[in-house]
C-alpha positions in Angstrom: 11.3 -8.8 -8.8 10.8 -9.2 -5.1 13.5 -7.1 -3.2 14.4 -7.0 0.5 12.1 -4.1 1.2 9.0 -5.7 -0.3 10.0 -9.0 1.5 9.9 -7.2 4.8 6.3 -6.2 4.2 5.4 -9.7 3.0 7.0 -11.4 6.1 5.6 -8.9 8.6 2.0 -9.3 7.2 2.4 -13.1 6.9 3.5 -13.6 10.5 1.0 -11.1 11.9 -1.8 -13.0 10.2 -0.6 -16.5 11.0 0.2 -15.7 14.6 -3.4 -14.6 15.1 -4.9 -17.6 13.3 -5.8 -15.3 10.4 -5.8 -15.7 6.6 -3.0 -14.1 4.5 -4.1 -12.8 1.1 -2.1 -11.8 -1.9 -3.1 -9.0 -4.3 -1.1 -8.1 -7.4 -1.5 -4.3 -7.7 -0.9 -4.0 -11.5 -3.2 -1.1 -12.4 -0.8 0.7 -14.6 -0.5 -1.7 -17.6 2.2 0.3 -19.3 4.6 -0.2 -16.4 3.9 -3.9 -15.9 6.8 -6.2 -16.7 5.8 -9.5 -18.3 6.3 -12.4 -16.0 7.1 -10.3 -12.9 3.9 -11.2 -11.0 4.5 -14.9 -11.6 8.2 -14.5 -10.5 7.1 -12.8 -7.2 4.6 -15.6 -6.4 7.3 -18.2 -7.2 9.8 -16.5 -4.9 7.2 -16.5 -2.0 6.6 -20.2 -2.6 10.3 -20.9 -2.5 10.5 -19.1 0.8 7.8 -21.3 2.2 5.1 -18.7 2.4 1.6 -20.0 1.7 -1.4 -17.8 0.9 -5.1 -18.3 1.3 -7.7 -18.0 -1.5 -7.0 -17.0 -5.1 -4.6 -14.2 -5.9 -6.4 -11.0 -6.8 -5.2 -9.0 -9.9 -6.3 -5.4 -10.0 -5.8 -5.3 -13.8 -8.9 -7.6 -14.0 -11.2 -5.5 -11.8 -11.9 -2.4 -13.8 -15.7 -3.0 -13.5 -15.5 -2.9 -9.7 -13.6 0.4 -9.7 -16.0 1.9 -12.2 -18.9 1.0 -10.0 -17.2 2.5 -6.9 -16.5 5.7 -8.8 -20.2 5.9 -9.9 -21.3 5.5 -6.3 -19.2 8.5 -5.4 -20.4 10.5 -8.4 -24.1 9.9 -7.4 -23.2 11.5 -4.0 -22.0 14.6 -5.8 -18.4 14.1 -4.7 -16.7 13.6 -8.1 -15.7 16.3 -10.6 -13.6 16.5 -13.8 -10.2 18.1 -13.9 -8.5 19.1 -17.1 -5.5 20.8 -15.5 -2.0 19.8 -16.5 0.7 19.2 -13.9 2.4 22.4 -14.9 -0.9 24.4 -14.3 -1.4 22.7 -10.9 2.2 23.4 -9.9 2.0 27.1 -10.9 -1.3 27.7 -9.0 -1.0 25.7 -5.8 0.9 25.6 -2.5 3.0 22.7 -1.4 1.7 20.2 1.1 3.4 17.2 2.7 2.6 15.1 -0.4 3.2 17.7 -3.0 1.1 20.4 -4.6 -2.4 20.9 -3.0 -4.9 21.1 -5.8 -6.5 24.6 -5.7 -9.9 23.3 -7.0 -9.6 25.2 -10.3 -12.1 22.9 -12.0 -14.5 22.3 -9.1 -17.4 24.2 -10.6 -16.5 23.8 -14.3 -18.0 21.5 -16.9 -15.8 18.6 -18.1 -13.6 19.7 -20.9 -15.0 18.5 -24.2 -12.7 16.4 -26.4 -9.9 16.7 -23.9 -8.6 13.9 -21.6 -9.4 14.8 -18.0 -8.9 13.3 -14.6 -11.7 12.7 -12.0 -11.1 14.1 -8.5 -13.0 13.6 -5.3 -14.0 16.7 -3.2 -12.5 16.5 0.3 -13.4 18.4 3.5 -11.7 20.0 6.4 -12.5 17.3 8.9 -9.5 15.8 10.6 -9.2 12.1 9.9 -7.3 10.2 12.7 -6.4 6.6 13.2 -4.3 4.6 15.6 -1.6 2.6 13.9 -0.4 -0.5 15.8 3.2 0.6 15.4 3.4 4.2 14.4 0.8 5.4 17.0 -1.9 8.1 16.3 -1.7 9.7 12.8 -4.1 12.4 11.7 -4.6 14.6 8.6 -7.0 17.2 7.2 -7.3 16.2 3.6 -8.6 19.5 2.4 -5.8 21.5 4.0 -2.9 19.0 3.6 -3.6 16.9 0.5 -6.4 18.5 -1.5 -9.0 17.0 -3.8 -7.2 13.9 -5.0 -7.4 12.0 -8.3 -9.5 8.7 -8.4 -9.1 8.2 -12.2 -6.3 9.6 -14.2 -6.6 11.4 -17.5 -5.4 8.3 -19.3 -8.3 6.3 -17.8 -6.3 4.4 -15.2 -7.9 4.1 -11.8 -6.0 5.5 -8.8 -4.4 3.2 -6.2 -6.4 4.9 -3.4 -9.7 3.9 -4.9 -8.7 0.4 -6.0 -7.3 -0.7 -2.7 -10.4 0.5 -0.7 -12.7 -1.4 -3.0 -10.5 -4.5 -3.0 -10.1 -4.4 0.8 -13.9 -4.4 1.2 -14.5 -7.2 -1.2 -11.9 -9.4 0.3 -13.1 -8.7 3.8 -9.8 -7.4 5.0 -9.7 -6.8 8.8 -6.0 -5.9 9.2 -3.6 -4.2 6.8 0.1 -4.7 7.4 2.3 -2.7 5.0 5.3 -0.3 4.7 5.3 3.1 6.4 5.7 4.7 3.0 1.9 4.3 2.7 1.2 5.9 6.1 0.2 9.2 4.6 -2.1 7.5 2.1 -4.2 6.0 4.9 -6.4 9.0 5.7 -7.4 9.2 2.0 -8.4 5.6 2.1 -10.3 6.0 5.3 -12.1 9.0 3.8 -13.2 6.9 0.8 -14.3 4.2 3.2 -16.4 6.7 5.0 -18.0 8.1 1.9 -18.8 4.6 0.5 -20.1 3.2 3.8 -17.3 0.6 4.2 -15.6 -0.8 7.3 -12.2 0.7 8.2 -9.6 -2.0 8.9 -6.9 -1.9 11.5 -3.6 -0.6 10.2 0.0 -1.5 11.0 2.8 0.3 9.1 6.2 -1.4 9.2 9.4 0.6 8.9 10.6 0.6 5.3 14.1 -0.6 4.4 16.5 2.1 3.0 19.9 2.1 1.5 22.9 4.1 2.9 21.6 7.3 1.2 18.3 7.0 3.0 16.4 6.0 -0.1 13.7 3.5 0.1 14.6 0.2 -1.5 12.6 0.0 -4.7 12.8 -0.4 -8.5 13.6 3.2 -8.8 16.7 2.9 -6.5 17.7 -0.3 -8.3 17.2 -2.7 -5.4 18.5 -6.1 -6.0 16.1 -9.1 -6.2 16.3 -11.4 -3.2 18.3 -14.6 -3.5 16.3 -17.6 -2.3 19.3 -20.0 -2.4 20.0 -18.9 1.2 16.4 -18.8 2.2 16.8 -19.4 5.9 19.6 -16.8 6.4 17.6 -14.3 4.3 14.5 -14.7 6.4 16.5 -14.4 9.6 17.8 -11.1 8.3 14.2 -10.0 7.7 13.2 -11.0 11.2 16.1 -9.1 12.8 15.1 -6.0 10.7 11.6 -6.3 12.2 13.0 -6.4 15.7 12.4 -10.1 16.3 15.0 -12.2 18.1 15.5 -15.5 16.3 18.0 -17.9 17.9 21.3 -18.6 16.1 20.4 -22.3 16.1 17.7 -21.6 13.4 20.5 -21.2 10.9 21.2 -24.9 11.1 17.6 -25.8 10.4 15.2 -25.7 7.5 12.5 -23.4 6.3 9.7 -25.3 8.1 11.5 -25.0 11.5 12.1 -21.3 11.0 8.5 -20.5 10.2 7.3 -22.6 13.1 9.5 -20.6 15.5 8.6 -17.3 13.9 4.8 -17.9 14.1 5.0 -18.9 17.8 7.3 -16.1 18.8 6.0 -13.1 16.7 5.9 -10.0 18.8 4.4 -6.8 17.5 5.9 -4.8 20.4 9.4 -5.6 19.3 9.0 -4.0 15.9 10.9 -0.7 15.8 8.6 2.4 16.0 10.2 4.1 13.0 9.0 4.8 9.5 12.4 3.8 8.0 15.5 1.8 8.8 18.8 1.4 7.0 19.5 -2.1 5.7 
């Protein structure tokens, strides 16, 4: 279900699009079928509707786009960038050094043939070039994928396509110009830019909002048992989100309706008021 942390990302992206006369698109990122909860996607969309948030175009479901990801992977394969990896997590952990995102894969399988009769992942070969981008909130961010991340997985051993590949292909197909999302994905962005470069795609403008955390400093999520948002007090809930994002809604909005709140929020949205932080306690 939609929790406060995901609502922050939804409201921030919605207002940034609407205040710049842009379209706001919704994508259901449900690649991992085994983890999908029946009815959850519909419940999320229903919650957004109850909160007065209207989206443009049809909702895109990643679970229905395997053909697109397969084609993208084949393009990279033709460029000689893809190789099979039969290493287990234990083998990788035992033979690698730790980077900011976990073990850096030591390229054990780079020059090996794909293991016959054994499930294997598909990785993309990275390089030492430094990938830098200017985030609209977090400032300049840079990474050397080869040194800090390693050759990352684009298709898992169980056949599921990786988030990094899927979002790059989907962003291009939907004509996305601006990506507004939580700062927990800040370190994923260089990988996505690298894929865009290798596939000849446009790099959008990025804006990473601070993520909401609990008192223990944990990001609100399913894993930390974040409570679903309660839409019965929609106006006060949205005002709380606006305050979290550094906006300054007047107290008088509490006496109004959803329409009045969104009208004020669209007209008064200020990027420069969003805290330049990767996380904030709720």
